[in-house]
C-alpha positions, 0 to 999 in steps of 0.5 A: 500499500502506497503512502498516498491515495489516488496517486496524490490527487484528491479522492473522487466526489459525488460518484462511486469509485474503486480503492486498489493497493498491493497487500502481503501474501498472508493478508486475507482481509482489508478494511477500509473506513471513511468519513469526514474529518469534522465528524466521528467515525459513526458518520462514515462507512466501512468497506471489505475486501476478502481473498477469494478462495485460491487468490494469489495475486498480491493486490486488492480492490474495494468499491467505495459505494456511498459518494463523497462530498465535494471539496471535503476533508476525510478521514481514511483508515485501512486495516490488513487482517491475517488469520489469527492464531489460537493463542491470540483468540484465547487471550482475546476471550480472556480479556473481554470476560475479564472486563465484562466481570469488572463491569457487572460487579461494579454495578451490582449490589446485594439488598434485602429486597434482592440483586439490584443493578445500577443500569437497566437490563437495556443499557447493561446490554448496550454496555456489555456489547460495547465492551465486546466491540472494543475489546474485539477492535483489532479483530474481524470475522472473514465476512466482516460482520460485527458482534451482534449483541447479546441474545434474549437468553442473556436478556432473560437472565438479567430479568430473572434477577427481579424474581429472586427472593433473598429471604429464601437464600438459605433454602437455595444454597447447599451447605452454608458455613457458620461464617458464610452469608447465604445471600451473598452466596445465592447471589453469586450463584446468579452472577456466575450463571449469568457469566457462564451464558455471557461467555457462551455467546462470546465463544460463539463469536469468537470463531476459529476463523477470527482475523487479526489486524496486523498492519494499518495506515491512517490518511488524515484530512485527505480532500475529495475533489472539488466539483465546478458550481452550476446555475441552472437556466430556465427558458419556459412559457407561463401564465399569470393569473389576473384578477384585481379590478377585473370582472373575472379571472383572467390569464395573460402569457408570455415566454419567461427566463429565469434561474433555479437554485436546487434544494439539494444535491442529486448524488445525495437527495435526488427528491430535493434535488428536483425541487428548487426556488425558481426566479426570473422575468417574463419577457414579452412586452405589450401584454395587456388585460381584457380592458386593454390596460398594460401589464408591466413588472419591476425589471425593464418594465417586465413582470417578475416571478418567484416560486418554487419549481419541480424538475421531470425528466432532469430538464423539464421544469414545472414553476409555480409561484407568484409574479410582481406585476404592475397594471397601468390602469385606464384612469391613470393609476398604477396597480402594483400586485403579486399574482399567481403564475403557473409555467413549464420550462426547459433547464439548462445548466451552465458551469462555473469555474473549472474542474469536473462536470456533474 
């Protein structure tokens, strides 16, 4: 694996791409984790490459399926794994069980009413799973799956403590010595049974096929490529609704020219990218209503519109909103109003700056 990515160039943005590299012969799994440098690892994604059966080439290739955002820095982590030995797995098992036992002893207290835990059952299961995941951070299953969490068997055993009666402890413990506490022995018996179930579930996870991380590489604040900015231009035809001072509603029609400002990026939010704020101007001169009063507006004596647009078939946009108009009435007055409009337009992108077009 080289000490640079993509030949030293920024990572591709707003599209899927492959990461390729060289590996030693014994590496069976490669894990790549990417996330924005300003966010936590939980905001990113992990990808895995596993050597196929009989694979002899000393290289890997991973498809990065979630596109990166343009002009943003990323943390990129590579982990290289090979088959773990039995001593390593056994040492890992002991470490996890010691940490789990320490946690359970820390939150456990024995009172007259029974065994009490400082955390709820749900929180205990969450915390125990985190202990397992943290302990096994440098280990992976061949399929890349994470620890699935503890089963209902563990949950039911946790719940069982609520039905234990400390008053009956001496009847449930065999041969209590003169200086021994029956409640303490009874509680420890329950905790031992709980840890036996937990240990069994840990053993199921720590497969003999477990892989251990033998090498890693980190790239901090690595940039993604900067995409060119675009301005969508709308050229269409629309109708302005007129009603004020008129006997009935009527419409005037005109071509219009304007801009759209999408509310999202098509790569990440396809629906919101199709929705935009649109503004522009109706270009026809000489528009009149049925009373032969001229219809003008604030820009070059043309009506100006503002509204929302929705894109169909990539380049056809439906616009709806309001239009700023000025009606020069027959009595010499000028009536300014904000009238509804509806239009259909074709949309064309104008590219600003340099870089790849998207």
